C-alpha positions in Angstrom: -14.3 -36.2 25.1 -14.9 -34.4 28.4 -11.2 -34.0 29.0 -10.7 -32.5 25.5 -13.7 -30.1 26.1 -12.2 -29.2 29.4 -8.9 -28.3 27.9 -10.6 -26.2 25.3 -12.5 -24.5 28.1 -9.2 -23.7 29.9 -7.7 -22.2 26.7 -10.8 -20.0 26.3 -10.5 -18.8 29.9 -6.8 -18.1 29.4 -7.6 -15.9 26.4 -10.1 -14.0 28.6 -7.5 -13.4 31.2 -4.9 -12.2 28.7 -7.4 -9.7 27.4 -8.5 -8.4 30.8 -5.7 -8.7 33.3 -2.3 -9.7 32.0 0.4 -8.1 29.9 0.5 -8.9 26.2 3.2 -11.3 24.9 4.7 -11.5 21.4 4.1 -14.3 19.0 7.0 -16.7 18.6 8.5 -18.8 15.8 10.5 -22.0 16.0 12.2 -21.3 12.6 13.9 -18.1 13.9 16.1 -17.3 11.0 13.5 -18.1 8.4 11.8 -14.9 9.8 14.9 -12.7 10.1 13.3 -9.3 10.4 11.0 -10.5 13.2 14.1 -11.9 15.1 16.3 -8.8 14.8 16.0 -5.5 12.9 19.8 -5.7 12.2 19.2 -8.6 9.9 17.3 -6.4 7.4 19.3 -6.6 4.1 21.8 -9.1 5.5 21.9 -11.1 2.3 23.6 -10.1 -0.9 20.4 -9.5 -2.7 16.7 -9.1 -1.9 14.5 -11.7 0.0 10.8 -12.4 0.4 9.8 -14.6 3.4 6.4 -16.2 4.0 5.8 -17.8 7.5 2.9 -19.7 9.0 2.6 -21.1 12.5 -0.3 -23.1 14.0 0.3 -23.7 17.7 -1.8 -26.2 19.7 -4.1 -26.9 16.7 -6.4 -29.3 18.6 -7.3 -26.6 21.2 -9.8 -24.7 19.0 -7.3 -22.8 17.0 -5.5 -21.5 20.1 -2.7 -19.5 18.3 -2.4 -19.0 14.5 0.2 -16.6 13.2 1.4 -15.7 9.7 3.4 -13.0 8.1 5.1 -11.8 4.9 8.3 -9.8 4.7 10.6 -8.3 2.1 14.1 -6.9 2.7 16.8 -5.7 0.4 20.5 -4.8 0.7 21.8 -1.4 -0.6 25.5 -2.0 -1.2 26.2 1.5 -2.4 25.4 2.9 1.0 26.2 -0.2 3.1 22.6 -0.4 4.2 19.5 -2.5 4.0 15.8 -1.9 4.4 12.7 -4.1 4.9 9.0 -4.3 5.6 7.0 -6.9 7.5 3.2 -7.5 7.9 2.0 -9.9 10.5 -1.4 -11.2 11.7 -1.7 -13.2 15.0 -5.0 -14.7 16.1 -5.7 -16.2 19.5 -8.5 -18.2 20.9 -10.2 -19.0 17.6 -10.1 -15.3 16.7 -11.3 -13.9 20.0 -8.2 -11.7 20.1 -6.4 -10.6 16.9 -3.4 -8.5 16.3 -2.2 -7.0 13.0 1.1 -5.2 12.6 3.0 -3.5 9.8 6.7 -2.5 10.3 9.5 -0.8 8.4 13.2 -1.6 9.0 16.5 0.1 8.2 20.0 -1.3 8.9 23.6 -0.1 8.4 26.6 -2.3 7.9 29.9 -1.2 9.5 33.1 -3.0 8.5 35.2 -2.8 11.6 38.0 -4.9 10.2 38.5 -7.4 7.4 36.9 -10.3 9.4 34.4 -8.3 11.5 31.2 -6.7 10.2 28.6 -5.2 12.6 25.1 -4.5 11.4 22.9 -2.0 13.3 19.1 -2.0 12.7 16.0 -0.1 13.8 12.3 -0.8 13.4 9.2 1.3 13.4 5.9 -0.5 13.7 2.1 0.0 13.8 0.0 -2.4 15.9 -3.7 -2.8 15.8 -5.4 -5.2 18.2 -9.1 -6.3 18.0 -11.3 -8.1 20.4 -14.3 -10.3 19.5 -16.2 -10.2 22.8 -18.7 -12.8 21.8 -16.0 -15.5 21.5 -14.8 -15.1 25.1 -15.9 -17.5 27.8 -15.9 -16.4 31.5 -16.2 -18.3 34.7 -19.8 -17.3 35.3 -20.8 -19.1 32.1 -19.5 -22.5 33.1 -21.4 -25.1 35.0 -18.7 -26.6 37.2 -20.5 -30.0 37.5 -21.2 -30.6 33.8 -18.8 -28.3 32.0 -21.8 -26.9 30.0 -21.2 -23.3 28.8 -24.2 -21.0 29.0 -24.6 -17.9 26.8 -24.1 -14.5 28.2 -21.9 -13.2 31.0 -22.1 -10.6 33.8 -18.6 -9.3 32.7 -18.7 -5.7 31.4 -17.3 -5.4 27.8 -14.9 -2.5 27.1 -16.1 0.6 25.4 -13.8 0.1 22.5 -12.8 -3.3 21.1 -10.0 -2.0 18.9 -6.6 -0.5 19.9 -3.9 1.1 17.7 -0.3 1.9 18.9 3.1 2.8 17.4 6.1 0.7 18.4 9.9 0.9 18.1 12.7 -1.6 18.2 16.5 -1.8 17.7 19.2 -4.5 17.3 22.7 -5.3 16.4 24.5 -8.3 14.8 28.3 -9.0 14.6 29.7 -11.6 12.3 33.3 -12.8 12.1 34.0 -14.0 8.6 31.6 -16.9 8.1 32.7 -18.6 11.2 30.3 -17.3 13.9 27.9 -14.5 14.7 26.2 -13.0 17.8 23.3 -10.6 18.0 21.0 -8.8 20.4 17.6 -7.1 19.8 15.4 -5.0 22.0 11.7 -4.8 21.0 9.0 -2.4 22.3 11.5 0.2 23.4 8.6 2.6 24.1 6.5 -0.1 25.8 3.2 1.0 24.1 0.0 0.7 26.1 -2.2 -2.1 24.9 -5.4 -2.3 26.9 -9.1 -2.3 26.2 -9.8 -0.8 29.6 -8.5 2.3 31.4 -5.4 0.5 32.7 -2.1 2.4 32.1 -0.1 -0.5 33.5 -1.2 -2.8 30.7 1.6 -2.4 28.1 3.6 -4.5 25.7 6.6 -5.3 27.9 10.1 -4.7 26.5 11.5 -7.9 24.9 15.2 -8.7 24.9 16.5 -11.3 22.5 20.1 -12.6 22.4 21.2 -15.1 19.8 24.4 -16.6 18.4 25.9 -19.5 16.5 28.8 -21.0 14.7 29.5 -22.7 11.4 31.5 -25.9 11.6 32.6 -27.5 8.3 32.6 -31.2 9.1 34.0 -32.2 5.7 37.1 -30.1 6.1 37.3 -29.9 9.9 37.3 -26.1 10.0 35.3 -23.2 11.2 33.5 -21.6 8.3 34.7 -21.8 4.7 31.7 -24.0 3.9 31.0 -25.0 0.3 27.9 -26.4 -1.3 29.0 -30.0 -1.1 30.3 -29.9 2.5 28.6 -31.3 5.5 28.0 -28.4 7.9 26.8 -28.3 11.4 25.6 -25.0 13.0 25.1 -25.0 16.8 23.0 -22.1 17.9 21.6 -20.6 21.1 18.7 -18.1 21.5 17.6 -16.4 24.7 14.4 -14.3 25.1 13.1 -12.3 28.1 9.8 -10.4 28.2 8.4 -9.2 31.4 8.6 -12.2 33.8 8.8 -14.7 30.9 12.2 -16.2 30.2 13.0 -18.7 27.4 16.1 -20.5 26.3 16.5 -22.3 23.0 19.4 -24.7 22.3 19.8 -26.6 19.1 21.7 -27.2 15.8 21.3 -27.3 12.0 23.0 -30.1 10.0 23.1 -29.4 6.2 24.5 -30.5 2.9 23.1 -28.8 -0.1 20.2 -28.9 -0.9 19.0 -30.5 2.4 19.0 -29.3 6.1 17.7 -30.9 9.3 17.6 -29.4 12.7 16.7 -30.1 16.3 15.9 -27.7 19.2 15.0 -27.9 22.8 12.9 -24.9 24.1 12.9 -24.4 27.9 10.8 -21.7 29.6 12.7 -22.0 32.9 9.5 -22.6 34.9 9.0 -25.8 33.0 10.3 -27.5 29.7 8.2 -26.4 26.7 8.9 -28.3 23.5 11.3 -30.4 21.4 11.5 -29.1 17.8 12.3 -31.0 14.7 13.0 -29.3 11.4 13.5 -30.4 7.8 14.3 -27.9 5.0 15.1 -27.8 1.3 17.1 -25.2 -0.7 16.9 -25.2 -4.4 18.4 -22.5 -6.5 16.9 -19.2 -5.0 14.1 -20.9 -3.1 13.9 -22.3 0.4 11.2 -24.4 2.1 11.1 -25.4 5.7 8.8 -27.4 7.9 9.1 -27.8 11.7 7.0 -29.5 14.3 7.0 -28.7 18.0 6.5 -31.7 20.3 4.9 -30.3 23.4 6.6 -31.5 26.6 5.1 -28.9 29.0 2.3 -29.6 31.4 -0.4 -29.0 28.7 0.7 -32.3 27.2 0.5 -33.9 23.8 -3.3 -33.4 23.6 -2.5 -29.8 22.5 -1.4 -31.1 19.1 2.1 -29.4 19.3 2.8 -26.8 16.7 3.2 -26.8 12.9 5.3 -24.2 11.2 6.0 -23.6 7.5 8.4 -21.2 5.9 9.0 -20.2 2.3 11.7 -17.8 1.1 12.9 -16.4 -2.3 16.2 -14.7 -2.8 16.7 -12.4 -5.9 18.7 -9.5 -7.2 16.8 -6.5 -8.6 19.4 -4.2 -9.9 22.8 -4.5 -11.6 24.8 -2.6 -8.9 24.5 -5.6 -6.6 26.6 -7.6 -9.1 29.4 -5.0 -9.1 29.6 -4.3 -5.4 28.5 -7.0 -2.9 27.7 -6.5 0.7 29.0 -9.4 2.8 26.1 -11.6 3.9 25.8 -12.5 7.6 26.2 -16.2 7.8 23.3 -16.9 10.0 21.2 -20.0 9.4 18.4 -19.8 6.9 15.8 -21.7 9.0 
């Protein structure tokens, strides 16, 4: 019991440090492609019709609701002008609600057909971020009895004059696909590096985040690249790399699918130390997709953190007849 309380204490302290001294980091998802707008603005409208995505992630659930994130997004292709648009709303809560961030973003993408097999999508994003601090939920060192671990009320730390911040943020990205065989993409978030601080500290900004990702589609049933049908066994090896400030992360994994089922496995490595092994199961039925993944924590925080649970739900649909007459080629990225 004491060990668990100690871990919870450490989490609370980490939240305090994030608020007061360190640079903000973005929330992350294990099911990258089940949250396409968050991954890369160029994926807005990348399907033949419209899509609605719902995502929920609970990271380290045994550590007093350390990180809980959920969002909803909608994107739509516009074949008549080779474009797509989208919107995304996200809420991220840290430290049992001590720190909360809400964002709303709008997306636009343009599809350029370079040649018959090659299509490149360019995308941009404009977002509005609001961050709120619940000072009373923070725990500081002067509140902790080092001998017993008992937390006393009140702290000598000075609260900020304002406990709410609002900023505007911009991002851009590109994705290239070659038939349905493979794709590569890159996204740069927080191009303007907006200042996010509750104190007068101009150096405390949201650092620029660079994401590079790519994958291939291997038809195991036919022994070919791409050309995958609904009854074929398909494996999709994928790689994803992220860098934000001094934080680096590499994700290696694969998806194995045969309609209507998909399973996947990933290893997430943060360079300084291994982070997690991820297992995924998914189901596609008609225009609906459901995915569940679990992160097995292998970092120093250990299994007592409870890993991470993540759920995704998506609905694909067409809303106007033009899409049936003129189709925009979908980017064959994974769906989870």
